C-alpha positions in Angstrom: 0.0 0.0 0.0 2.9 2.4 0.9 4.5 1.6 -2.5 1.3 2.5 -4.4 1.0 5.9 -2.5 4.6 6.7 -3.4 3.9 5.9 -7.1 0.8 8.2 -7.2 2.8 11.0 -5.5 5.6 10.7 -8.1 3.2 10.7 -11.0 1.5 13.9 -9.7 4.9 15.5 -9.1 6.1 14.8 -12.6 2.8 16.2 -14.1 3.2 19.4 -12.2 6.8 19.7 -13.3 5.9 19.0 -17.0 2.8 21.2 -17.1 2.1 23.3 -14.0 -1.0 24.8 -15.8 -2.8 21.5 -15.3 -2.7 22.1 -11.5 -3.8 25.7 -11.9 -6.7 24.7 -14.1 -7.8 22.0 -11.7 -7.9 24.4 -8.7 -8.7 27.8 -10.2 -12.4 28.7 -10.6 -13.1 30.2 -14.1 -16.0 32.6 -14.6 -17.2 34.2 -17.8 -19.8 36.8 -18.8 -20.7 36.5 -22.5 -23.1 39.0 -24.2 -24.2 39.1 -27.9 -26.4 41.9 -29.2 -27.7 41.9 -32.7 -31.4 42.8 -32.9 -30.9 46.6 -33.2 -33.6 48.8 -34.7 -30.9 50.8 -36.4 -28.1 48.7 -38.0 -29.1 45.2 -37.0 -26.3 42.5 -37.0 -26.8 38.9 -37.8 -23.8 37.3 -36.1 -23.3 38.6 -32.5 -25.9 36.2 -31.0 -24.3 33.3 -32.8 -20.9 34.5 -31.7 -22.0 34.7 -28.1 -23.7 31.3 -28.2 -20.7 29.5 -29.7 -18.2 31.3 -27.4 -20.3 30.4 -24.3 -20.4 26.7 -25.4 -16.7 26.6 -26.0 -15.9 28.2 -22.7 -18.1 25.7 -20.8 -16.2 22.9 -22.4 -13.0 24.6 -21.2 -14.2 24.6 -17.6 -15.7 28.1 -17.3 -18.9 28.9 -15.3 -20.7 31.0 -18.0 -23.3 33.8 -17.8 -24.8 34.1 -21.3 -27.0 37.1 -22.3 -28.4 37.5 -25.9 -30.0 40.7 -27.2 -29.8 42.2 -23.8 -31.3 45.5 -22.7 -29.3 48.0 -20.6 -30.9 46.8 -17.4 -30.1 43.2 -18.4 -26.5 44.1 -19.1 -26.0 46.0 -15.9 -27.5 43.2 -13.8 -25.3 40.6 -15.5 -22.1 42.7 -15.0 -22.9 43.1 -11.3 -23.6 39.3 -11.0 -20.3 38.6 -12.8 -18.4 40.9 -10.4 -20.0 39.1 -7.4 -18.9 35.7 -8.7 -15.4 37.0 -9.4 -15.0 38.0 -5.7 -15.1 34.3 -4.8 -11.8 34.0 -6.6 -10.5 32.5 -9.8 -10.1 33.8 -13.3 -12.5 36.1 -15.1 -13.4 36.6 -18.8 -15.7 39.1 -20.4 -16.8 38.7 -24.1 -19.0 41.2 -25.9 -20.2 41.0 -29.6 -22.4 43.8 -31.0 -22.3 47.5 -31.6 -19.9 49.7 -29.7 -18.9 53.4 -30.0 -16.2 55.6 -28.7 -17.2 59.1 -27.5 -14.8 61.4 -25.9 -12.2 58.7 -25.5 -14.6 56.3 -23.7 -15.9 53.0 -25.1 -19.7 52.4 -24.8 -21.3 49.0 -25.5 -24.8 49.5 -27.0 -27.7 47.6 -25.5 -30.8 46.6 -27.4 -33.4 49.4 -27.3 -30.9 52.2 -26.7 -31.9 55.6 -28.1 -28.8 57.6 -28.8 -29.3 60.8 -30.7 -26.5 62.9 -29.2 -23.2 62.3 -27.4 -24.6 62.8 -23.9 -27.2 60.1 -24.4 -24.5 57.5 -24.3 -23.9 58.0 -20.6 -27.5 57.0 -19.9 -28.4 54.7 -22.7 -25.2 52.6 -23.1 -22.8 50.6 -20.9 -19.4 52.2 -20.3 -16.8 49.4 -20.8 -15.1 50.6 -17.6 -18.0 49.3 -15.6 -16.7 45.8 -16.4 -13.1 46.7 -15.6 -14.3 48.2 -12.2 -16.0 44.9 -11.3 -12.8 43.0 -12.3 -10.6 45.4 -10.2 -12.9 45.1 -7.2 -12.6 41.3 -7.3 -8.7 41.6 -6.9 -8.2 38.3 -8.8 -4.9 37.7 -10.6 -6.2 37.0 -14.2 -8.9 38.9 -16.1 -9.5 38.9 -19.9 -11.8 41.3 -21.8 -12.6 40.4 -25.4 -14.4 43.1 -27.5 -15.7 42.1 -30.9 -17.6 45.4 -30.9 -15.8 47.4 -33.5 -18.3 46.7 -36.3 -19.4 49.5 -38.6 -21.5 51.6 -36.3 -24.6 53.5 -37.6 -24.6 55.8 -34.5 -21.2 57.3 -35.4 -22.6 59.0 -38.5 -25.0 61.1 -36.4 -22.7 62.0 -33.5 -20.0 64.7 -34.0 -17.4 63.4 -31.5 -18.0 59.7 -32.0 -15.0 58.0 -33.6 -14.7 54.9 -35.8 -14.1 51.7 -33.9 -13.1 51.7 -30.2 -10.6 53.6 -28.2 -7.6 52.1 -26.4 -8.2 51.5 -22.6 -5.0 52.7 -21.1 -5.9 52.6 -17.4 -6.7 48.9 -16.8 -6.2 46.8 -13.6 -3.1 44.7 -13.0 -3.4 41.1 -14.3 -5.6 42.2 -17.2 -5.6 41.4 -20.9 -7.8 43.5 -23.2 -8.2 42.4 -26.8 -10.0 44.1 -29.7 -11.3 42.5 -32.9 -9.4 45.2 -34.9 -6.9 48.0 -34.3 -7.9 51.3 -32.6 -10.2 53.5 -34.7 -10.9 50.8 -37.2 -14.0 48.8 -37.8 -14.3 45.0 -38.0 -16.4 42.8 -40.3 -19.6 41.1 -39.1 -18.9 38.3 -41.5 -21.0 36.3 -44.0 -20.9 33.0 -42.2 -22.4 31.9 -38.8 -19.7 33.8 -36.9 -17.7 37.0 -37.3 -14.2 36.3 -38.7 -12.7 37.3 -35.4 -14.9 35.0 -33.3 -14.5 32.1 -35.7 -10.7 32.3 -35.4 -10.8 32.8 -31.6 -12.9 29.6 -31.2 -10.5 27.7 -33.4 -7.3 28.6 -31.5 -8.5 28.9 -27.9 -9.3 25.1 -27.9 -5.8 24.1 -28.8 -4.2 22.5 -25.8 -1.1 24.0 -24.2 -1.3 27.4 -26.0 -0.6 30.4 -23.8 -3.2 33.1 -24.1 -0.8 35.5 -25.9 -0.1 32.8 -28.5 -3.8 32.2 -29.0 -4.4 35.9 -29.8 -1.3 36.1 -32.0 -2.6 33.2 -34.1 -6.0 35.0 -34.3 -4.2 38.2 -35.4 -2.2 36.4 -38.1 -5.3 34.7 -39.5 -7.4 37.9 -39.6 -4.6 39.9 -41.1 -4.2 37.3 -43.9 -8.0 36.9 -44.5 -8.6 40.7 -44.7 -5.5 41.6 -46.6 -4.4 43.8 -43.7 -7.7 45.6 -43.4 -8.6 44.0 -40.0 -5.8 43.6 -37.5 -6.8 42.5 -34.0 -5.1 44.4 -31.1 -4.2 43.5 -27.5 -3.1 45.2 -24.4 -1.8 43.1 -21.5 -0.6 43.5 -17.9 -0.7 39.7 -17.2 2.2 38.5 -15.1 1.6 34.8 -15.0 0.7 32.2 -17.6 -2.9 31.5 -18.7 -4.1 28.7 -20.9 -7.6 28.4 -22.3 -7.0 24.6 -22.8 -4.3 23.5 -20.3 -2.0 20.6 -21.3 1.0 19.9 -23.4 0.9 21.0 -27.0 1.1 17.3 -28.0 -1.9 16.3 -25.9 -3.2 12.8 -26.9 -5.6 12.4 -29.7 -7.9 10.4 -27.5 -8.5 13.3 -25.1 -9.1 15.6 -28.1 -11.6 13.2 -29.6 -13.3 13.0 -26.2 -13.7 16.7 -26.2 -15.0 16.8 -29.7 -17.5 14.0 -28.9 -18.7 16.1 -25.9 -19.1 19.1 -28.2 -21.0 17.1 -30.7 -23.3 15.7 -28.0 -23.9 19.2 -26.7 -24.8 20.5 -30.2 -27.2 17.5 -30.7 -28.9 18.3 -27.4 -29.3 21.9 -28.4 -30.7 20.9 -31.8 -33.1 18.5 -30.1 -34.3 21.2 -27.7 -34.8 23.6 -30.7 -36.8 20.9 -32.5 -39.0 20.3 -29.5 -39.7 24.0 -29.1 -40.5 24.2 -32.8 -42.9 21.3 -32.4 -44.7 23.0 -29.5 -45.0 26.2 -31.5 -46.5 24.2 -34.4 -49.0 22.5 -32.2 -50.0 25.9 -30.7 -50.4 27.3 -34.2 -52.6 24.3 -35.3 -54.8 24.7 -32.3 -55.2 28.5 -32.9 -56.0 27.9 -36.6 -58.6 25.3 -35.7 -60.2 27.7 -33.2 -60.3 30.5 -35.7 -61.8 28.2 -38.3 -64.6 27.2 -35.9 -65.3 30.9 -35.0 -65.4 31.8 -38.7 -67.9 29.0 -39.5 -70.1 30.0 -36.5 -70.0 33.6 -37.7 -71.0 32.5 -41.2 -73.8 30.3 -39.8 -75.2 33.2 -37.7 -75.1 35.6 -40.8 -77.0 33.0 -42.9 -79.6 32.6 -40.2 -80.1 36.4 -39.9 -80.5 36.6 -43.7 -83.1 33.8 -43.7 -85.0 35.5 -40.8 -85.0 38.9 -42.6 -86.3 37.2 -45.8 -89.1 35.5 -43.8 -90.0 38.8 -42.2 -90.2 40.6 -45.6 -92.2 37.8 -47.1 -94.7 38.0 -44.2 -94.9 41.8 -44.5 -95.6 41.5 -48.3 -98.2 38.8 -47.7 -100.0 41.0 -45.1 -100.0 43.9 -47.6 -101.3 41.7 -50.3 -104.0 40.4 -47.9 -105.1 43.9 -47.1 -105.1 44.9 -50.7 -107.2 41.9 -51.6 -109.7 42.8 -48.8 -109.8 46.3 -50.1 -110.5 45.1 -53.6 -113.3 42.8 -52.4 -114.8 45.6 -50.4 -114.7 47.9 -53.4 -116.7 45.4 -55.4 -119.4 45.2 -52.7 -119.5 48.9 -51.8 -121.9 51.5 -53.1 -121.0 55.1 -53.7 -122.4 57.5 -51.1 -123.3 61.1 -52.0 -122.5 64.6 -50.8 -125.4 66.8 -51.5 -123.4 70.0 -51.0 -120.4 69.2 -53.2 -119.8 68.3 -56.8 -117.9 65.2 -57.8 -114.8 66.0 -59.8 -113.1 62.6 -60.1 -113.2 59.0 -59.0 -111.1 55.8 -59.2 -113.7 53.4 -57.9 -112.7 53.7 -54.2 -111.9 57.3 -53.7 -114.2 60.2 -54.9 -112.8 63.7 -55.2 -115.1 66.7 -54.7 -114.8 70.4 -55.7 -114.6 71.5 -52.1 -111.1 70.1 -51.6 -112.1 66.8 -50.0 -111.7 63.1 -51.0 -114.0 60.4 -49.7 -112.9 56.8 -49.2 -116.2 54.8 -49.8 -114.8 51.7 -48.2 -114.0 53.3 -44.8 -116.2 56.3 -45.1 -113.2 58.5 -44.2 -113.0 61.9 -45.7 -109.5 63.1 -46.5 -108.1 66.5 -47.4 -107.2 66.5 -51.0 -103.5 67.4 -50.1 -101.2 67.5 -47.2 -100.2 70.8 -45.5 -97.5 71.4 -48.1 -94.6 72.4 -45.8 -92.4 71.1 -42.9 -94.3 71.0 -39.7 -93.7 69.5 -36.2 -96.2 67.4 -34.3 -97.8 70.1 -32.1 -98.3 72.4 -35.0 -99.6 69.5 -37.1 -102.2 68.8 -34.4 -103.2 72.4 -34.3 -103.3 72.6 -38.1 -105.8 69.7 -38.3 -108.0 71.0 -35.5 -108.3 74.4 -37.2 -108.8 73.0 -40.7 -112.1 74.2 -42.3 -112.0 72.9 -45.9 -115.5 71.9 -47.1 -117.1 73.8 -44.2 -116.4 71.0 -41.8 -115.2 71.7 -38.2 -114.4 68.1 -37.1 -111.1 67.6 -38.9 -108.4 65.7 -37.0 -105.0 64.0 -37.3 -105.2 60.5 -38.8 -104.2 57.4 -36.8 -101.3 55.0 -37.9 -103.9 52.4 -39.0 -105.7 55.0 -41.1 -102.5 56.1 -42.8 -101.6 52.4 -43.4 -105.0 51.9 -45.2 -104.1 54.9 -47.4 -100.8 53.2 -48.3 -100.6 51.0 -51.5 -97.4 49.3 -52.4 -98.3 49.2 -56.1 -98.6 53.0 -56.3 -95.9 55.6 -56.5 -96.4 59.3 -57.1 -93.8 61.8 -58.3 -92.7 62.5 -54.7 -92.1 58.8 -54.0 -95.2 58.5 -51.8 -97.2 55.2 -52.3 -100.7 56.7 -51.9 -103.7 54.4 -52.7 -105.2 57.1 -55.0 -103.9 59.8 -57.3 -106.7 62.0 -56.0 -104.8 62.8 -52.8 -101.5 64.6 -53.1 -98.8 63.8 -50.5 -95.5 65.5 -51.0 -93.2 63.9 -48.3 -92.7 60.3 -47.1 -93.2 60.9 -43.3 -96.6 61.8 -42.1 -97.6 62.6 -38.5 -100.2 60.4 -36.8 -102.4 61.2 -33.8 -101.2 58.6 -31.2 -98.8 59.5 -28.5 -96.8 57.3 -26.1 -95.3 59.4 -23.3 -93.3 62.1 -24.9 -93.2 60.3 -28.3 -95.5 60.8 -31.2 -96.6 58.4 -33.9 -95.5 58.7 -37.5 -96.0 56.7 -40.7 -93.7 56.3 -43.7 -96.0 56.4 -46.8 -93.2 55.4 -49.1 -92.2 52.2 -47.2 -95.5 51.4 -45.4 -93.7 51.5 -42.1 -95.1 53.0 -38.8 -92.7 54.6 -36.3 -92.3 56.7 -33.1 -90.2 59.8 -32.5 -90.1 62.4 -29.8 -92.8 65.1 -30.2 -90.0 67.7 -30.2 -88.4 66.2 -33.3 -87.3 68.7 -36.0 -90.1 69.4 -38.5 -87.8 69.0 -41.5 -89.2 66.4 -44.0 -92.6 65.8 -42.2 -96.1 66.6 -43.3 -99.7 66.1 -42.0 -102.9 65.4 -43.9 -106.3 66.1 -42.1 -109.0 63.4 -42.0 -112.6 63.2 -40.7 -115.3 60.6 -40.5 -117.7 61.0 -43.3 -121.4 61.3 -42.4 
């Protein structure tokens, strides 16, 4: 047993001598805050969310505890940075990665949240995140290694409207000890967003940070060499460092065994498959919800159509019943005409007759079926109900003093759907002249007065105070 313990101690001792970073990686806590903003109202970017997602997945495989924020508002970013600072105070190594729009104003670098409204330079103080907020949280933690990665130098639409806003980002000269700050391009320059899934800078960073045994300075040197070659010297990444010790994203000797690398790749593939499966399940849920909503809408539309058809059938039945009633009354009137005999007025001379109505030279028209005597014409001008009542009461045509307003039923008897005079009134005889559709009737109901539409054969009720415009009255009396 003692011999076995000695062998284990010797193996660990040799590993530490060969690659001390393995011991550091095993004991140091690693914390990362990763933010990707792309859904801007002005100047949207397609890659930052992909960049942040892929960087976060890579850092998790490298042993980092990752806080990931995608399309974050200002409040979301501030809360995440404070949470990041609190975790750093527990010790270990810290890394901050940001992809999205950034702008330098007055020598300060501002990271632009989603929803920010920046129309002038001073707005940036209240609508954007000062990159120094992240540095302050790192400084407060007093840990020995911190890395800030800014892939935020993309062509910024805000710069065109702000006088003092420069292209790209400014160099941060006052950074805490043990800090490495890296930019996706050189100061005052802009970086490409890229045509693929990731920006060119992030794609190169993911490639080289997973190589075992590469010091962080070597990783960023390879990134710079790759980007310089790809862009023809137009995009040259830049770093500032005050690191004093060694830091490895992927600890281990440069010749790390293929078996371990394959294991890492297999884990990455499994993670990607799990992510893809979750996406498919979410898509399936959305599809089921859309199908349910479509079925519900279809049922509502069918019910609405059914109700509309039932209403249409009901209106048709009502109209048919009304026409049948009018025809019945007309038939009754015709029958009565055939049976009636013509009365006489000794004091007046007959001037015309249509078989039912007899006109006299004293301005009266007698209905021989009902024995009602009508004025030969309406009052001829607009009149309200009270004045109409007074008009009839004081009417003296033919020497009669018992003229009155007609009832709705009497006016309905005077209506004939088959007649139509030049004023649009459907009066049963051409011997009576009515010049408007609406006629006043004598009935009252509270403060309402009765009316009758002689064009439509339709009774109605309106307030007695209703405007006189468009209304007439025709006097009537009972013939003796």
